[in-house]
C-alpha positions in Angstrom: 93.9 90.8 112.9 95.2 94.4 114.7 98.2 93.1 113.7 101.7 94.6 113.3 101.9 93.3 109.7 98.6 93.7 108.8 95.8 96.1 108.6 92.7 94.0 109.4 92.3 94.7 112.5 91.2 91.9 114.1 88.6 91.0 111.0 88.0 87.8 110.9 87.0 88.3 107.3 88.1 92.3 107.6 87.9 93.3 103.4 88.7 89.9 102.3 85.5 90.1 100.2 87.2 93.3 98.1 90.1 91.7 97.1 92.7 92.0 100.0 95.2 88.7 99.7 93.7 85.3 99.9 91.2 85.9 102.9 88.6 83.5 103.0 85.0 84.0 104.1 83.9 83.8 107.6 82.6 80.7 106.9 86.2 79.6 106.1 84.8 79.2 102.0 85.9 80.8 99.1 84.8 84.3 98.9 82.7 85.5 96.2 85.4 88.3 95.1 88.0 85.6 95.1 89.1 83.8 92.1 88.4 79.8 92.1 91.8 77.9 93.1 89.7 75.3 91.0 88.9 76.9 88.0 88.6 74.8 85.1 87.5 71.4 87.1 84.6 69.7 86.4 81.7 71.1 88.0 80.8 69.0 91.4 77.4 67.7 92.9 75.4 67.7 90.5 74.8 71.6 89.1 72.2 72.2 87.2 72.5 73.1 83.0 72.2 76.5 82.1 68.5 78.1 81.9 66.5 81.2 83.0 65.5 79.3 86.1 68.7 77.4 87.7 72.2 78.7 88.3 74.4 77.3 86.4 78.3 77.0 86.1 77.9 77.3 82.0 78.7 81.2 80.4 75.0 82.7 79.7 74.5 83.9 76.5 74.0 87.7 77.4 77.6 87.6 79.4 78.9 90.1 77.2 77.0 92.5 78.4 73.6 93.3 79.9 70.3 92.8 77.7 67.9 96.2 77.0 65.6 94.5 79.6 68.1 94.6 82.3 67.0 96.8 85.5 70.1 99.4 86.0 70.9 101.5 89.1 72.5 104.8 89.2 75.3 103.4 90.1 75.9 101.7 86.5 75.6 98.1 88.4 72.5 95.9 85.9 70.6 93.3 86.7 68.0 90.9 85.7 65.8 88.4 88.0 65.9 84.7 86.5 63.3 83.5 89.1 60.9 85.2 91.5 61.7 85.1 95.5 59.6 83.7 97.9 60.2 86.1 100.3 59.3 89.4 101.7 62.5 91.4 103.2 65.5 91.9 101.7 69.1 92.2 103.3 70.6 95.4 104.7 74.5 96.5 103.9 75.6 94.8 106.9 73.6 91.8 106.6 75.4 88.2 106.1 73.8 86.5 103.3 73.8 82.4 102.6 74.5 82.2 98.7 74.7 80.0 95.3 76.7 81.9 92.6 78.4 81.6 89.5 80.6 84.3 88.1 82.4 84.8 84.8 84.3 87.2 82.6 82.5 88.9 79.7 84.6 86.6 77.4 82.8 83.9 78.9 85.7 82.5 81.1 84.5 81.4 84.7 86.5 82.3 87.5 84.1 81.4 90.5 82.0 78.7 91.3 79.8 77.9 94.6 78.3 74.8 92.9 81.8 73.7 91.5 82.5 73.4 95.8 79.3 71.7 95.9 78.3 73.6 99.0 76.8 77.6 99.4 79.0 80.4 100.9 78.0 82.6 103.6 79.1 86.4 104.0 78.7 89.2 105.2 77.5 92.5 102.6 80.1 95.1 104.1 82.7 92.9 103.1 82.3 92.4 99.4 82.9 94.1 96.1 80.7 97.2 95.9 78.2 95.7 93.4 77.6 92.5 95.7 76.7 94.9 98.5 74.1 97.2 96.2 73.3 93.8 94.1 72.1 91.4 97.2 70.0 94.2 98.3 67.8 94.1 95.9 66.6 89.8 96.1 64.4 88.4 98.1 64.9 84.6 100.1 64.6 82.1 96.8 65.2 84.5 94.0 67.9 83.9 91.6 69.2 86.7 89.6 71.7 87.7 87.1 74.4 90.2 87.4 76.4 93.0 85.3 79.2 94.6 87.7 81.2 96.9 86.0 84.9 97.2 86.8 84.5 100.1 89.1 82.1 98.2 91.2 84.4 95.2 91.3 87.9 95.0 91.4 88.7 98.5 89.7 91.8 97.0 87.6 93.8 95.4 91.0 96.1 93.1 89.8 95.5 89.1 90.3 91.8 90.4 90.4 89.5 89.5 87.3 89.5 91.9 85.2 86.7 94.6 83.4 83.0 93.9 83.9 82.0 91.1 85.8 79.0 88.5 85.5 77.7 86.8 88.3 73.9 84.6 88.5 73.1 84.5 92.2 70.9 82.6 94.5 69.8 83.8 97.8 69.3 81.1 99.8 69.1 83.1 103.4 70.1 85.8 105.0 70.6 87.3 109.1 69.9 90.5 110.3 73.4 91.9 111.4 73.4 93.3 115.5 73.5 96.8 115.9 77.2 98.2 116.5 77.9 100.1 119.3 77.1 103.7 119.4 79.8 106.2 118.3 80.7 107.2 121.3 80.4 111.2 122.2 84.0 111.7 123.4 85.4 110.4 119.7 87.3 113.2 119.1 90.0 112.9 121.9 90.2 111.4 125.2 88.4 113.5 128.4 90.2 114.9 131.3 89.1 112.2 133.0 91.0 109.4 131.4 93.8 107.5 132.5 96.9 108.4 131.0 100.1 105.8 130.7 103.3 106.8 130.1 103.6 105.6 126.6 100.5 108.0 125.5 97.7 105.5 125.6 94.0 107.0 127.0 92.0 104.9 128.5 88.8 105.4 130.6 86.5 102.3 132.1 82.9 102.0 131.0 81.8 99.0 132.7 84.0 97.3 136.0 84.7 93.8 136.0 85.1 91.4 138.1 88.3 89.6 139.5 92.3 90.6 140.1 93.8 88.8 137.4 94.5 90.2 134.1 95.9 89.6 130.6 99.8 89.7 130.1 101.5 90.4 126.8 101.6 86.8 126.0 98.0 85.9 126.9 95.2 84.8 124.5 92.4 87.1 124.8 88.7 87.2 124.1 87.2 90.3 123.5 83.6 92.3 121.8 85.0 95.6 120.6 84.5 98.4 117.8 86.9 101.2 116.5 86.2 104.5 115.3 88.7 107.2 113.7 88.5 110.4 115.4 86.1 111.5 113.3 83.3 109.3 114.1 83.8 107.0 111.2 83.5 103.1 112.2 86.4 100.9 110.5 85.7 97.6 112.4 83.4 95.6 114.7 83.3 92.6 115.8 80.1 93.5 117.6 78.8 94.0 113.6 79.8 90.8 112.8 78.0 89.2 115.6 81.2 86.8 116.8 83.6 87.8 118.9 87.6 87.9 118.5 90.7 86.0 120.1 93.9 86.6 119.5 97.5 86.7 120.8 98.2 89.9 122.7 101.8 89.5 121.1 100.7 89.5 117.5 98.4 93.2 117.6 99.4 96.7 117.4 101.6 98.1 120.2 97.7 100.2 121.8 96.1 96.9 121.9 98.8 94.6 124.1 99.1 97.0 126.6 95.6 98.2 126.9 94.0 94.7 127.5 96.7 94.6 130.2 95.1 96.9 132.6 91.8 94.7 132.1 89.9 92.2 134.1 87.4 90.1 132.8 83.7 91.8 132.3 85.4 95.0 132.0 84.2 97.2 129.0 86.6 100.2 128.6 87.4 102.6 126.2 91.1 103.3 124.2 92.4 106.7 122.6 95.5 104.8 121.0 97.9 107.3 119.4 99.2 106.5 116.1 102.7 105.3 116.9 101.0 102.9 119.1 98.0 101.8 116.6 99.8 101.8 112.4 102.3 104.4 112.1 101.1 105.9 108.9 100.7 102.5 107.2 99.5 103.0 103.7 96.0 101.3 103.9 95.7 101.1 107.2 93.7 103.3 109.7 95.4 107.2 110.0 96.0 109.0 113.1 94.8 108.2 116.0 92.0 105.1 116.8 89.5 105.1 119.5 88.4 101.3 120.3 85.7 100.0 123.1 86.6 96.8 124.0 85.2 94.4 126.6 86.8 91.8 127.9 85.1 88.4 128.2 87.5 86.2 128.7 91.4 84.9 128.5 94.5 82.2 128.9 
């Protein structure tokens, strides 16, 4: 969410899957980058035994290092096909995938498994560790593959996360193409001369008129689609890319959103240029400087 106390900028999943706290996958399941809270429990749901054609919860014989016949990419990611897939298409870097998987450290310690939970996991590929983002794009539906992910493509030594090279057996069950994001605005670098400005320094411009006269208050709960960029045109968050609207109370977001959404009516789409003092105020890890958002107000209560 675009919270005052956290970065995540309205992301339901946001950077959860790259190891930022206790976030969950968009479907409420534990993400592949989060150690399983039930580690060490007996496997649920009749998980298959270890074998070259199965995704298992037992550590593979080659868990310590990739074998000589493993495929390697320029990044250092190694993998081996355990069972070929049946599809032709492959996921893109923003697509959502549905998988079964198990993860181990190189000493054979299992730290996470969708099989233990008895249900597959679904998540967008741009919200996971780099080794998953790259590796799943190599796969077709139905394929089972083993990955050896070096630490720099996994958790990079972050405290509380699995350390060192990680090994995953992954079965790609399905994937869905991500919606196309809104294009980067031509005026992303700064508000144009005809932008509206408020006393606080917030600038905005109506892109599409809405309907009705009612507007949210500072305590309203709003439902929106939005995309956010830094002033160099880098997109850092988008409900549009996730294909899911965002709903949140206006008194729990950055000041520029609290003020700006109160200017809008339902159906309106507006571009905001939010100065840093109304955004993240230089907080470490958050987008710095002025931020630009295109926002469509879908509903409010």
